[in-house]
C-alpha positions as CSV (number, residue, x, y, z in Angstrom):
1,M,-30.4,-25.5,-8.2
2,L,-29.2,-27.7,-5.6
3,I,-26.4,-28.9,-8.1
4,L,-25.5,-25.6,-8.5
5,S,-25.5,-24.3,-5.2
6,L,-23.1,-27.2,-4.0
7,S,-20.9,-26.7,-6.8
8,V,-20.5,-22.8,-6.0
9,S,-19.8,-23.5,-2.4
10,S,-17.2,-26.2,-3.2
11,S,-15.3,-23.9,-5.4
12,Q,-15.5,-21.6,-2.5
13,A,-14.5,-23.8,0.0
14,E,-11.1,-24.7,-2.2
15,T,-7.8,-24.2,-0.4
16,L,-5.5,-23.1,-3.7
17,Q,-1.8,-24.6,-2.8
18,I,0.5,-22.0,-3.2
19,L,4.2,-23.0,-3.9
20,T,7.3,-21.2,-3.0
21,Y,10.8,-21.2,-2.3
22,E,13.5,-19.6,0.1
23,E,14.8,-16.5,-1.4
24,S,15.7,-14.1,1.4
25,P,14.0,-11.1,1.8
26,F,11.3,-12.4,-0.3
27,A,10.2,-15.7,1.2
28,L,11.8,-17.8,3.9
29,R,10.6,-19.7,6.7
30,V,11.9,-18.9,10.4
31,G,10.8,-21.9,12.7
32,K,7.1,-22.3,12.2
33,T,6.3,-18.9,10.3
34,H,6.7,-17.4,7.0
35,K,8.0,-14.1,6.7
36,G,9.0,-11.8,3.5
37,L,8.4,-9.7,1.3
38,L,6.2,-12.1,-0.6
39,V,4.5,-13.6,2.2
40,D,3.3,-10.4,3.1
41,M,1.9,-9.7,-0.6
42,L,0.2,-12.9,-0.3
43,K,-1.5,-12.3,2.6
44,E,-3.3,-9.0,1.4
45,L,-4.0,-10.3,-1.7
46,F,-5.8,-13.2,-0.8
47,S,-7.4,-10.9,2.0
48,R,-9.2,-9.1,-0.9
49,T,-10.9,-12.2,-2.4
50,D,-13.2,-15.0,-0.9
51,L,-10.3,-17.3,-1.5
52,K,-8.1,-19.6,1.0
53,Y,-4.8,-20.7,0.2
54,Q,-1.8,-22.6,2.1
55,L,1.4,-21.5,1.5
56,K,4.1,-24.0,1.0
57,F,8.2,-24.2,0.7
58,I,9.9,-26.4,-2.6
59,P,12.5,-26.3,-4.8
60,L,11.5,-24.2,-7.7
61,K,11.8,-26.3,-10.1
62,R,9.7,-29.2,-8.6
63,A,6.9,-26.2,-7.7
64,I,6.5,-25.6,-11.8
65,I,6.3,-29.2,-12.5
66,T,4.1,-29.8,-9.7
67,T,1.8,-26.9,-10.6
68,E,1.6,-27.9,-14.3
69,R,0.3,-30.7,-13.3
70,M,-1.9,-30.8,-10.3
71,P,-4.9,-28.5,-10.4
72,G,-5.5,-25.9,-7.7
73,H,-1.8,-25.4,-7.7
74,C,0.5,-21.8,-8.2
75,V,3.8,-21.0,-7.8
76,L,5.7,-17.7,-7.6
77,P,7.6,-15.9,-8.0
78,V,8.3,-17.2,-11.9
79,G,9.7,-15.8,-14.7
80,R,7.7,-15.3,-17.9
81,S,9.1,-16.9,-21.2
82,Q,8.1,-18.0,-24.3
83,E,8.9,-21.6,-23.1
84,R,6.2,-21.3,-20.2
85,E,3.8,-19.0,-21.1
86,A,1.6,-21.6,-22.8
87,S,1.5,-23.7,-19.8
88,F,0.1,-21.5,-16.6
89,H,-2.2,-18.9,-15.9
90,W,-0.3,-16.0,-15.2
91,I,-1.2,-13.3,-12.2
92,S,1.8,-10.5,-13.1
93,P,3.7,-8.9,-11.4
94,V,3.7,-10.2,-7.9
95,L,7.6,-9.3,-7.9
96,V,9.2,-6.1,-9.2
97,S,12.8,-7.0,-9.2
98,R,15.1,-3.6,-9.3
99,Y,18.9,-3.8,-10.1
100,G,22.0,-1.3,-9.5
101,L,25.4,-0.7,-9.6
102,Y,26.7,0.0,-5.7
103,S,30.5,1.6,-5.2
104,R,31.9,2.0,-2.0
105,D,30.8,5.0,0.1
106,D,33.9,7.0,-0.1
107,V,33.7,6.7,-3.7
108,I,31.6,8.2,-6.0
109,I,31.7,6.9,-9.9
110,P,29.2,9.3,-11.7
111,L,27.2,6.7,-13.6
112,I,24.8,8.2,-16.5
113,T,24.1,5.0,-18.1
114,L,25.0,1.7,-18.2
115,S,27.7,2.0,-20.7
116,D,29.4,3.9,-18.3
117,A,30.2,1.2,-16.2
118,K,32.4,-0.2,-18.9
119,S,36.0,0.6,-17.6
120,Y,35.0,-0.8,-14.1
121,T,35.4,-4.5,-12.6
122,I,31.9,-5.2,-11.4
123,G,31.2,-7.9,-8.9
124,S,28.1,-10.4,-9.2
125,F,28.2,-14.2,-8.1
126,L,28.0,-17.6,-9.5
127,G,24.3,-18.5,-11.0
128,S,23.3,-14.7,-11.3
129,G,21.0,-13.7,-14.0
130,I,22.2,-10.2,-13.9
131,G,25.8,-11.4,-13.9
132,E,25.5,-13.4,-17.3
133,Y,23.2,-10.5,-18.4
134,L,26.7,-8.0,-17.9
135,M,28.7,-10.4,-19.1
136,D,26.8,-11.1,-22.4
137,L,27.3,-7.4,-23.0
138,G,30.9,-7.4,-22.5
139,F,31.2,-5.9,-19.1
140,D,34.3,-7.2,-16.9
141,V,32.3,-9.1,-14.5
142,E,34.2,-10.5,-11.3
143,L,31.5,-13.6,-10.0
144,A,32.1,-14.5,-6.5
145,S,30.7,-18.3,-5.0
146,V,27.9,-16.0,-3.0
147,S,26.4,-12.4,-3.5
148,A,27.1,-11.6,0.1
149,Q,31.0,-12.0,-0.6
150,N,30.6,-9.3,-2.6
151,L,30.2,-6.5,-0.1
152,R,33.8,-7.3,1.4
153,K,35.5,-7.7,-1.9
154,L,34.0,-4.0,-2.5
155,K,34.8,-2.5,0.7
156,R,38.5,-4.1,0.5
157,A,38.9,-2.5,-3.5
158,R,39.0,-5.6,-5.2
159,I,35.9,-4.6,-6.9
160,E,35.1,-1.1,-8.2
161,L,31.4,-1.9,-8.6
162,W,28.6,-4.4,-7.2
163,A,25.5,-5.5,-8.9
164,A,22.6,-6.3,-6.9
165,E,19.3,-6.6,-6.8
166,L,17.8,-3.8,-4.6
167,I,16.2,-5.5,-1.7
168,S,18.8,-8.2,-1.2
169,A,21.3,-5.4,-1.3
170,Q,20.0,-3.9,1.5
171,E,19.2,-6.8,3.6
172,Q,22.6,-8.1,3.2
173,M,24.4,-4.5,3.9
174,Q,22.5,-4.5,7.2
175,K,23.4,-8.2,8.1
176,Q,27.2,-7.2,7.5
177,A,26.9,-3.3,8.8
178,I,28.4,-2.9,5.8
179,N,26.1,0.5,4.3
180,F,27.2,1.9,0.5
181,G,24.3,3.8,0.5
182,A,22.1,3.9,-2.3
183,P,23.4,2.6,-6.0
184,E,25.0,4.8,-8.5
185,L,22.8,3.4,-10.8
186,I,19.6,1.5,-11.4
187,F,20.0,-0.1,-14.4
188,Y,17.5,-3.0,-14.7
189,T,14.1,-3.8,-13.7
190,S,12.6,-7.4,-14.1
191,L,8.8,-8.5,-13.3
192,R,8.2,-11.6,-11.8
193,A,4.7,-13.7,-12.1
194,M,2.8,-16.4,-10.1
195,A,2.3,-18.9,-12.5
196,C,-1.7,-21.4,-11.9
197,N,-2.3,-24.3,-13.5
198,R,-4.3,-24.4,-16.5
199,E,-7.2,-25.7,-15.0
200,M,-8.0,-23.3,-12.8
201,S,-11.1,-21.7,-13.3
202,M,-11.1,-18.2,-15.3
203,E,-13.3,-17.0,-12.0
204,T,-10.5,-17.5,-9.4
205,I,-7.8,-16.0,-11.9
206,L,-9.8,-12.9,-12.6
207,Q,-10.6,-12.3,-8.6
208,L,-6.6,-12.4,-8.2
209,E,-5.9,-10.2,-10.9
210,Q,-8.5,-7.3,-10.2
211,A,-6.7,-8.0,-6.0
212,L,-3.4,-7.5,-7.6
213,T,-4.5,-4.5,-9.7
214,N,-5.9,-2.5,-6.9
215,M,-2.9,-3.5,-4.6
216,Y,-0.7,-1.6,-7.1
217,R,-3.2,1.6,-7.7
218,D,-4.1,2.2,-4.0
219,G,-0.9,2.2,-2.9
220,Y,-0.5,-0.9,-1.0
221,M,2.1,-2.5,-3.4
222,S,4.3,0.9,-3.2
223,E,4.3,0.8,0.8
224,L,5.3,-2.6,1.1
225,Y,8.4,-2.0,-0.9
226,L,9.3,1.0,1.3
227,E,8.9,-1.3,4.7
228,Y,11.8,-3.3,2.7
229,G,14.0,-0.3,1.6
230,V,12.8,0.2,-1.7
231,E,11.2,2.3,-4.3
232,I,8.9,1.0,-7.2
């Protein structure tokens, strides 16, 4: 009984190492503090369990390798794929990313389906998964070096539409004081997860899964996304 008691106490006292990477406005470091949608989400998630955690920022590729090799580690946000699926336990979805097509505020481009945008020039940026997705579908996509350049290109009519993740778009428009309003069309949704080391106990995984499920059910996640300017 004493051995069992010590084992349980040790398990509850373990501090999980949660790894993430800077991706504004989801997770970023400001001085010695952390802020962002995912930072807020993690704080609420763990408050609904008896688990403790420590958040660390490291590059995504290293975070994934570290989590795969080191017990007690998780990484987020990560896209699930066939290659990764068996390598981790998954808590999902921790991030719902929705992508829209924005036009200039003085121009209305009526889009009902994505195919309606085929005749327009769409701005994206190098390395963007959504830009590559549109190019693979045969759309006319111009790639800027960074996403923020597309606001100025759209304002100057150098592109006709801007493909952007909704929360990032809101932040970029605020920072540059350029407001294109709501997107003409929301055309893509991706779900990203928290990947945890395979040796993590099922008790811990189930606590995190249940807490996340309840956060969606009781409206916390919807309210959190509204704080960052979008609906899910």
